[in-house]
C-alpha positions, 0 to 999 in steps of 0.5 A: 518521701525523703523530705518528709523523713529528713528535713535538712532545712530544719536540721540545719536551723537547729544544728548550732542551737545552744544556750547558757541557761544551765537550768533549762538544760537541766530541765531537758535532762530531767525530762529525759528520765520520763522515758518519753524521748526528746524533741529535736530542738532539745536534742540540738541543745544537748549536742552543743553542751560542753560543760563538764557538770552537764555532760556528767548529768547527761551520762548518768541519766543515759545509764539510768534510762537504759536500766529503767528500760532493759535492766543491767543486761547487755545482749551479745551477738557475732557478725557472720559475713557470707560474701564480700562481693559488692557492686557499690563503690563506697569510699570508706569500705574495704569491700568496695567494687574498685578494690581489686586487692582483696580476695573475693569469696561467697561461702558455700552452704557447707562453709556457712555451716562451718562458720556457724559452728565456730561461732556457736563454740564461742557460746553465741546464740544470735548472729548478724548475717551480712553480705556485700551488695551484689546480687549476681554473686550472692543472690537473694535466693541463696541468702534465704537458703543460707539463713535456714542453713545457719539455723540447722547447725548444732555445736558440740554441746548440742546448741544452735543459733536461736535468732538471726538478725540481718544487715543486707542491701535494701530490698524491694516490696516483693523481696520483703514479702518473701523475707517476712515468711522467714524466721528472722529478728531485726532487719538493719540498713544503715543510711551511712550519712543522712546528708544528701550531698555528702551521701552522693560524694561518698557513694559514687556508683552502684545501687547504693548511690540512690539516697532515697531508695535507701532512705525509704527502705524501712518504710518498705520493710514495715509495709510488707510484713517485717516487724523489727527494723534497725537503723544507723549512721556511720559517724565521720562522714559528716557533722555528727550533730547533723547525723544524730538529729537525722537519726532521731527524725528518722526514728520519729517518722517510723514511730509516727507512721507505723507505731514502731520505732527502730528496734535498734540504732547502731553508732559505728565510727569509720575505721581503717580499711584496705584501699578505702580512701575516706577510711584513711582520711576521715572527713568529720572525725568524731573524738571520744568525748563527742562520741560519748556525748552522742551515745548518751543523747541518742539513749535519752532521745530514743529511750526504747531502742536497742543501742548497738556497739561493735568491736570497731572501738577499742576494749577500754573505750567499749567498757566505758561506753557500756556505762552510757546506755549501750544495750547490745554488743558484738564480741569475738567478731570477724568481718570477712567471710570464713574468718572464724573457721580460718582463725583470721586476725581481726585486722586481716587485710581482706576484712571490711574494716579493721577491728579494735577490740580484739578480745575473744568472746570469753574475754569480753563476757568476763569483763562485762561481768566484772563491770557489773552488767549481765551478759545476755544471750536471750532471744525470748521476745522473737520466740514468743512474738514480742515483736513490732508493736507488741515489743514497743508497748513493753519497751517504751514504758520500761516493762520489757526489763521484766523479761530481759533481766530474768532471761539474761540470768537464765542464758548466762547460766547456760553459758557458764556451764557450757563454755566459760572458763573457771574464773568466769564461772566463779564471777558469773555465779556470784553475779547471778546470786547477787542479782537474784536477790534484787527481784522484789516479786517473790513468785518471779524469783522462785520461777527464775530459781527453778529454771536455773536449777533445771539448767544446772540439771541439763535442760536448755533453751528455757525462757520467760 
């Protein structure tokens, strides 16, 4: 199956494809605005452009595409690590099995509830749950119990987590069938690198060393009842152009086979981690210019997907990348079990990797508003069954923003009342008022205004 998903010969034949014909490149950029995506050979040409004028067109188009699909909202979430035990030996990861200098822990159910409460007190409504890949110290049964525990928690405002996304080891058919009965959002697995030989080198031992088991994971997920899946590559392990082409090939395979492309694509770069040799000497480091380019290209080539940016990147760069098609961001993150409750530093030695955006969630939200985007805590699609093929039918033509934009304003209003400081309230209320005037449908505008008034009067968790 692997060769049917990732054809290395085809990708290698395209990777250096370029042209000096500016008009042809502009025609590719114009085509991307149709929201139909791009062919691999067209993506290859965009990956090899360096002309500043063309890059600026690419960047501008990426933002236009994102706003045609999702509007001006940026969805926020927090990662929740519950165990750092791992049987794999990934050479770029602080949790790798051979790192005997970190404190290993699997949180108890009560500790998970305490972490959840700390996250809720930041204003978050969705989390990404993660654990190391070690079923002996963190079993699948325990993980399911942990999911239900997270949903059970309420904070001092009476709010709870409304949706849990997962990033855990690839599962087998029976485990996916069980997971499909649990109320989760997106199930994510990064291939890390799609280049087979590189994959073998950087994953020398553990279950994760099986390239094809990992690559076929999303096929098992979608064949056994899951609706939404997320993919990603860890940029820096191999040539970023190869990884981008492979991500798009993987997306195309899922879309063609199941009618459901990736709900999300994540684009992390390798960051320093304790006793992780490749994180200190990145083999194929991606500079900021090329990082911006690959983000804009992925948005152009897979327009419907949610593009996720983590706190690995520094605050100033993150603010710039919001303008290139990013649609989901983490905020106030900790990448070690217990990090929220204990108030640990984002650069704590026992973290999976060091973070660079060390702002609090409140500071991130404040800056997102100042940038003209709408911080969104919306989970309505999951709650109303707009998932899988139904979501794709709404997202691909850009109809999903008819829900995204109103629900972003509604959940922002909740945040402003329950958690925001005075300055954020001020600029947030101004943003809501300005965005409300832009709705052309008067009936929808009235409905949103009515919901905003209900929230002002104490009601919560209302959505369209």
